[in-house]
C-alpha positions in Angstrom: 1.6 14.6 0.4 1.2 12.2 -2.5 1.5 8.4 -1.9 1.1 5.1 -3.6 -0.1 2.1 -1.6 0.8 -1.4 -2.9 0.7 -4.9 -1.5 1.0 -8.5 -2.3 3.5 -8.0 -5.2 4.7 -11.6 -4.7 8.0 -11.2 -6.6 9.3 -14.7 -7.5 5.8 -16.3 -7.8 5.2 -18.4 -10.9 1.5 -18.4 -11.5 -0.3 -21.2 -13.4 2.6 -23.7 -13.1 2.4 -26.3 -15.9 0.8 -23.8 -18.3 2.8 -22.6 -21.3 2.6 -19.0 -20.1 3.7 -19.6 -16.5 7.3 -18.2 -17.1 5.8 -15.2 -18.9 3.6 -14.5 -15.9 6.5 -14.8 -13.5 8.4 -12.2 -15.6 5.4 -9.9 -15.8 5.2 -9.7 -12.0 8.7 -8.3 -11.9 8.1 -6.1 -14.9 4.9 -4.6 -13.5 6.8 -3.8 -10.2 9.5 -2.0 -12.3 6.9 0.0 -14.1 5.3 0.9 -10.8 8.6 2.3 -9.6 8.9 4.3 -12.9 5.4 5.7 -12.3 6.4 6.7 -8.7 9.3 8.7 -10.2 7.2 10.2 -13.0 4.5 11.4 -10.6 7.0 12.6 -8.0 5.3 10.5 -5.3 6.4 11.4 -1.7 5.7 8.1 -0.1 5.5 4.5 -1.2 3.7 2.1 1.2 4.3 -1.6 0.7 1.8 -3.6 2.9 3.5 -7.0 3.0 4.3 -9.9 0.7 6.6 -7.9 -1.5 8.1 -11.4 -2.2 6.3 -14.7 -2.6 8.8 -16.4 -0.2 12.0 -15.7 1.5 13.9 -13.2 -0.6 17.4 -14.0 -1.9 20.1 -11.4 -1.6 20.3 -11.0 -5.3 16.5 -10.3 -5.4 16.9 -7.7 -2.6 19.7 -6.1 -4.6 17.4 -5.8 -7.6 14.6 -4.3 -5.6 16.9 -1.9 -3.7 18.4 -0.7 -6.9 14.9 0.2 -8.1 14.4 2.1 -4.8 17.6 4.1 -5.4 16.1 5.4 -8.7 13.4 7.2 -6.6 15.6 8.8 -3.9 13.1 11.6 -3.2 10.4 9.0 -2.3 10.3 7.5 1.1 9.7 3.7 0.9 8.2 2.1 4.0 7.5 -1.7 4.0 6.6 -4.6 6.3 7.0 -8.4 5.9 3.8 -10.3 5.3 2.9 -14.0 5.9 4.6 -15.1 2.7 7.9 -13.3 3.1 7.8 -13.4 6.9 11.0 -12.8 8.9 12.7 -16.2 9.6 15.7 -16.2 11.9 18.0 -16.0 8.8 15.9 -13.6 6.8 18.0 -11.2 4.7 15.4 -8.5 5.1 16.9 -7.1 8.4 20.6 -7.4 7.6 20.4 -6.0 4.0 22.0 -2.6 3.5 18.9 -0.7 2.3 19.1 2.6 0.4 18.7 5.7 2.6 15.1 6.3 1.5 14.0 2.8 2.5 12.6 2.0 6.0 11.4 -1.4 7.1 9.2 -1.9 10.1 10.8 -5.3 11.0 9.7 -5.7 14.6 7.2 -8.4 15.5 5.8 -5.9 18.0 4.5 -2.7 16.6 6.9 0.2 15.9 6.8 3.4 14.0 8.9 5.7 11.9 8.7 9.5 11.7 9.2 11.1 8.3 10.1 14.6 9.2 9.9 16.1 5.7 6.3 14.8 5.5 5.4 15.3 9.1 4.1 11.7 9.0 4.2 8.8 11.3 4.0 5.3 9.8 3.0 2.5 12.2 3.2 -1.3 11.7 4.8 -4.7 12.4 6.2 -7.6 10.5 5.2 -11.3 10.5 7.6 -13.7 12.1 5.5 -16.8 11.2 3.0 -17.7 8.5 0.1 -17.3 10.8 -0.8 -14.8 13.5 -4.2 -15.3 15.1 -3.9 -12.5 17.7 -5.6 -9.1 16.7 -2.3 -7.2 17.1 -3.4 -4.0 15.3 -5.9 -3.2 18.1 -2.9 -2.5 20.4 -1.4 0.2 18.1 -2.4 3.7 18.9 -1.4 6.9 17.1 0.6 9.5 18.9 -2.0 11.8 20.6 0.7 14.4 21.4 1.0 15.2 17.6 -2.6 15.0 16.3 -1.7 17.6 13.7 0.8 15.1 12.0 -0.3 12.5 9.5 -0.7 9.0 11.1 -0.8 6.0 8.8 -1.1 2.3 9.8 0.6 -0.1 7.5 -1.0 -3.6 8.0 -1.2 -7.1 6.6 -4.0 -9.5 7.4 -7.7 -9.4 8.2 -8.8 -13.0 8.4 -8.9 -15.4 11.4 -5.4 -16.8 10.7 -3.7 -13.5 9.8 -4.2 -10.8 12.4 -7.9 -10.2 12.5 -8.8 -6.5 12.4 -11.6 -4.0 12.5 -10.8 -1.1 10.2 -13.5 1.1 11.6 -12.0 0.8 15.1 -8.6 1.7 13.7 -9.9 4.8 12.0 -11.8 5.8 15.1 -8.5 5.5 17.0 -7.2 8.4 14.9 -5.3 6.9 12.0 -5.7 9.1 8.9 -5.3 6.2 6.6 -5.0 2.4 7.1 -3.0 0.8 4.2 -3.7 -3.0 4.1 -2.4 -6.0 2.4 -3.0 -9.8 2.3 -6.4 -9.8 0.6 -5.7 -9.9 -3.1 -8.9 -8.2 -4.3 -8.7 -4.4 -4.1 -11.3 -3.0 -1.8 -12.0 0.3 -0.1 -13.3 -0.7 3.4 -13.9 2.9 4.6 -14.2 5.6 2.1 -10.8 7.4 1.7 -9.6 6.0 5.1 -9.0 2.3 4.9 -8.4 0.0 1.9 -6.8 -3.2 0.6 -4.6 -2.3 -2.4 -5.0 -5.9 -3.7 -2.3 -7.8 -5.5 -0.3 -5.7 -8.0 -0.7 -8.6 -10.4 -3.2 -11.5 -10.1 -1.3 -14.4 -8.6 -3.7 -17.3 -9.2 -7.0 -18.2 -10.9 -9.0 -17.0 -7.9 -7.7 -13.4 -8.3 -10.6 -12.4 -10.6 -10.9 -8.9 -11.8 -8.8 -5.8 -12.1 -5.5 -5.5 -10.1 -3.2 -2.6 -9.5 -2.5 -0.1 -6.7 -3.9 2.8 -4.7 -3.0 6.4 -5.4 -3.6 8.8 -2.5 -3.2 12.4 -1.5 -3.3 13.9 2.0 -3.7 17.6 2.2 -4.7 19.7 5.3 -6.0 16.6 7.0 -8.1 15.5 4.0 -7.5 12.1 2.5 -8.4 11.1 -1.1 -7.6 7.7 -2.6 -8.4 6.0 -5.9 -7.7 2.5 -7.2 -5.5 2.4 -10.3 -5.7 -0.7 -12.6 -2.1 -1.5 -13.5 -1.7 -5.3 -14.0 -0.6 -6.8 -17.3 -2.7 -9.9 -16.8 -6.3 -10.6 -15.7 -8.2 -13.7 -14.9 -11.5 -13.4 -16.8 -14.6 -15.5 -16.4 -16.2 -16.2 -19.8 -19.6 -17.7 -20.0 -20.2 -20.0 -23.0 -23.9 -20.8 -23.7 -24.8 -24.4 -24.5 -28.1 -25.9 -25.7 -29.4 -29.3 -26.6 -27.9 -29.1 -30.1 -24.4 -28.4 -28.9 -21.9 -31.1 -29.8 -18.4 -31.8 -28.7 -17.0 -30.3 -31.9 -19.4 -27.3 -32.1 -18.6 -26.4 -28.5 -14.9 -26.3 -29.3 -15.5 -24.1 -32.3 -17.7 -21.8 -30.1 -15.0 -21.5 -27.4 -12.3 -20.7 -30.0 -14.4 -18.1 -31.8 -15.5 -16.4 -28.7 -12.0 -16.0 -27.4 -10.9 -14.6 -30.8 -13.8 -12.1 -30.8 -12.9 -10.9 -27.3 -9.4 -10.2 -28.6 -7.9 -9.7 -25.1 -4.2 -10.3 -24.9 -4.2 -9.7 -21.2 -6.8 -12.3 -20.4 -6.3 -15.7 -18.8 -9.7 -17.4 -19.3 -11.8 -19.2 -16.7 -14.6 -20.7 -18.9 -18.0 -21.5 -17.5 -20.3 -23.7 -19.7 -23.9 -22.7 -19.0 -27.3 -23.7 -20.2 -29.0 -27.0 -20.9 -27.2 -29.7 -22.8 -28.7 -32.8 -24.4 -29.4 -35.4 -21.7 -27.0 -37.9 -23.2 -24.2 -35.4 -23.8 -21.0 -35.2 -21.7 -18.5 -32.6 -22.7 -14.8 -33.6 -22.5 -13.6 -30.2 -21.4 -9.9 -31.2 -21.4 -10.0 -31.1 -25.2 -10.4 -27.4 -25.3 -7.6 -26.3 -22.9 -5.2 -25.5 -25.8 -7.6 -23.1 -27.5 -6.0 -20.1 -25.9 -4.8 -19.0 -22.4 -7.4 -21.1 -20.7 -6.6 -22.0 -17.0 -9.9 -23.7 -16.2 -13.1 -24.9 -17.8 -16.1 -25.7 -15.5 -19.3 -27.3 -16.7 -22.3 -25.8 -15.1 -24.8 -27.1 -17.7 -27.8 -29.2 -16.8 -29.1 -32.2 -18.7 -32.4 -31.4 -20.5 -34.4 -34.2 -19.0 -38.1 -34.4 -19.8 -39.3 -35.7 -16.5 -42.9 -36.4 -17.6 -41.6 -38.4 -20.5 -39.2 -40.3 -18.3 -41.9 -41.1 -15.7 -44.1 -42.5 -18.5 -41.2 -44.4 -20.2 -40.1 -46.0 -16.9 -43.5 -46.3 -15.2 -43.5 -48.6 -12.2 -39.7 -48.5 -12.0 -37.2 -47.1 -9.5 -36.6 -44.2 -11.9 -40.3 -43.2 -11.7 -40.2 -43.4 -7.9 -37.0 -41.4 -7.8 -38.5 -38.5 -9.8 -41.6 -38.5 -7.6 -39.4 -38.3 -4.5 -38.1 -34.9 -5.7 -41.4 -33.4 -6.9 -42.4 -32.3 -3.4 -38.8 -31.5 -2.3 -37.8 -27.9 -1.8 -36.5 -26.3 -5.0 -32.9 -26.1 -3.8 -29.7 -26.4 -5.9 -28.6 -29.3 -3.9 -31.8 -31.2 -4.6 -31.6 -30.3 -8.3 -28.1 -31.7 -8.4 -29.1 -34.9 -6.6 -32.0 -35.5 -9.0 -29.7 -34.8 -12.0 -26.8 -37.1 -10.8 -29.2 -39.8 -9.6 -31.1 -39.9 -12.9 -27.8 -39.9 -14.9 -26.5 -42.9 -12.9 -29.7 -44.9 -13.2 -30.1 -44.1 -17.0 -26.5 -45.1 -17.6 -27.1 -48.4 -15.9 -30.2 -48.9 -18.0 -28.2 -48.2 -21.1 
């Protein structure tokens, strides 16, 4: 049996609101999902698992019609899905009343349920969210059918943190599940080799979704499970370190950022820029000036002022500044102390100026 495991598609989401490319990213999320369905068809996948948050919010009927049409284009693939904490089942949710295609099965109960796929001799277990948060570890109550150990048993889940169904994947595998297909955490991660994994978001949804995104391709044969992560997203949030030194000026920094982005030549990248190194002690960078130099979502200044502490002690001998520097000389070399020294000196030197 060949399967795809996806999660956290978030159809309808508009990442990076306020940025010129936000609408483009919203369209890319839909486009990537359409391409995923085409790939399901091309590879003749038997089972498509959707581990929650197919939609970013409550789906509209017209959105369900669009998704259902796509599912009709893969009639030989069984599609099994659950509702996550974003598209949870409100009382008036269209999920449950929508006339889904014959190959689509939703596990819509707030208590666990299962479906049996006879052609694949496979049981899929799971439940759907009926609220944004569920703190109870509900998956620990789900047990695979011990009367049919020769069948394939898959748990389809969404959660894994304190507010969203805490879980222990090792315990679930020990219960007898052949594979645990998880959603909610946007970073793809294989928790137990070939047995339990987060697919991650199909496309990155916000600036914190760093790194590659896509889906999991799997195969189960004679009780043996093999999975692999497949990068598939059209966009990627990329951290870019820009080195700064004491000679860097406001203008030269802007030129460096622009040149570096051009050299990287990545049309898929949305940049999170980190300024690193030591700047001149009297230099403050106005990072907002560089936001239009490409698809830049964020610029963070991690530089440190290049203070000559011995020179400052001599220059301000007998002053509060000298006492302040002395106070940190015997303090533990911790980042918080370094920051306190830096900010304190900056404030006092500005006052002196």
